[in-house]
N, C-alpha and C positions, 0 to 999 in steps of 0.2 A: 504493500500500500504506500510505502514511502515514495516510490517512483511516481505513482499516480498523484499523490499530494504535491510533489514537486512540479510535475507537469501542469497541474491546474494552477498552482501558484505562479508559474512562469507566464501564464496567459492572463493573470490577474483575477483568478477565481479562488475562493476559499469556501470550505464547507465544514460543518461540525463533525464531531466524532460519530454521532448517530448515522450520518450520511455514509461515512466510510465503513462502518460496521455493516450497513445494509448492502453496500456495494460488494463487500467481501462475500456475503451470503449469495448475492446475485451471481458473482463469478463462480462460486462453488457449484451452484445449481446449473448454470450454463455449461460448465465443463462436464457435469454428470449427464445431463440430457443431451448435450451436443455430441458426446461420444457415441450415443445410440441413434439419435434422430437427425444428424446432419443439419443443425440449425444455422450454422455460419461457416464461412470458408476456413476459419482458423480458430483454434481454442488456445492459442499461445497468449501468455500474459501481456506481452507487449502489444499484440494486435488488439486484444480486448481493451486495454487501457487507452490506446489511441482512439478507439471507437467511443469510449466514454468521454474523453476530452472533446472529441468532435461533436458529440451529442450536446454537451454542455456549453460549448463555445458561444452559442447564440445568446446565452444569458448576459454576455458582455454588452450587447447592444439592444436587446429587447426591452421595451418598457414593461411595467407591471401588466400581467394578464391573469384573468381569473379562471380561464378554461382553455383547453386545447384538445384537438384530436390528432392522432398520429395515424396516417394511412399506411398500412403495411409494416407494422412494427417489427415483425420477424423475430429476431433474437433479442429484441429489446431496445434497439437503437433507432431513433433517439428517444422515443416516447417513454419507455419504462425508466430510463435513466433520468429523464426530466421529471417524471412522477416522483421518483425518490428524492430528487433535489428540491422539488417544490411541493411539500406535503399539504399546503393549504390551497393548492390549485386543483380544480376538477379536471381529471385526465381521462380521455377515451382512447383506448388502444384498439384500433380496427385491424384485425388480422383474420382473413378468411381461411387460411391454412390450419387445419384442425390440430396437427401436432404442435405447430407454433403457438396457436392460441391456448392450447393445453399447457404448454411450457409457461407462457405469460401468466395464465391463471394460477399456476402453482407458485410462481415467484411472488405474485401479488398477495396470495394467501399466506405464504411463508413470511413475508415482510410486513403483513398486516397493513397494507396500503389502503386505507379507507377512502382515499381520494381518487381511486382508479377503478375504471370499469372496462372489462374486456368485451369487445363486440366481435363475435366470431362469424362475420359475414362480410360480403363485399360492400364497399362504401356506397355503391349505387343503391343498395337496399336499406340504407340507414336513412331515417327521416324524422327521428324524434330527438335529434341533438342539433344545437346551433352553437358550436364553440367559437370563442373569440379568435383563436388561432388554429390554423390547420397546418400541420407539419407533414412532410413526406421526404423520404430518402430512398433513392434508387427504385422507385416503383414504376414510373412511366415518364413520358415527356411532359413539359409544362402545360401545353394546351390540352392534352388528354386528361391530365390530372385536374385541371380546372373544370373540365366537363364532367368527369365522374364524381367530383365532390360538390357539384352545384346544389344538390339537395341538402347538404349540411352547412351551406354557406348563405350569407346574406350580404347586404351592402356594407356591413361593419366588419366582416370577416377579413382577416389578414392571412395570406398564405405564406409560409416560409418553407422553401424547398432547398434541400441539401443537394448541391450539384457539383460536378467536376468543372474543369476548365472549358469544356465544350458546350456551355450553356447558351451562347449567343444566338444560335439558330433557333433554339427552342422558344426564346422570348420575342422573336421578331414578329411584329404585327399584333401583339397582345395589347388590348386597350385597357391597361391598368397602370397605376403609378408603380414603377419598378425601381427597386434599389438593389444593387448587387454589392455584397460585402465580402471582402477577401478573408479567408480563414487560413487554417494551417494545411500544409501538405496538398496544395493545389485545390483546396475546397473553396467553393463559392456558395454563399448563402443568398438565394434569390428571394427577396421580399416583395410580394405583390399586394397592393391595396386598391380598393375601388377609387376611381378618379372622381 
């Protein structure tokens, strides 16, 4: 955990001991489930910790928010990590893959995350939530993601998409206020708001 604490401190983020204890439990469960269910491409500590820092980096520039949905949470990035970091924020983790949603549910129960709801279906089938923020990482291109998440969005919704360096073609022609923030390791955070 010392490496993770240092990495977060290096980018200007700090968390309490409870956060790091929960992250330790998350990592243990991820490694146990991941060895059987192929939840992520690597179970190496360095890889996991880089993904944790990447998930949390958005807290450097996001204003306060009281709810979010993460589309395609998979192995927990970014939504589950943000749910651990923001215990007073309502979190919806949308994951249609059964084994991944079962993993997320097990972690949420193990960590007693009362702020977090797992939604085990495609985002297109969700219609009873309207989060303030919608996150997505590596699900689909920007235009398609805006389309499939339209039923959980309204004029006040902000989308924050974790993208690589090839994001420019994806945002061309989108009629929204777009801000691109440079992150670590060639990461771009594309923030889209209603004009």
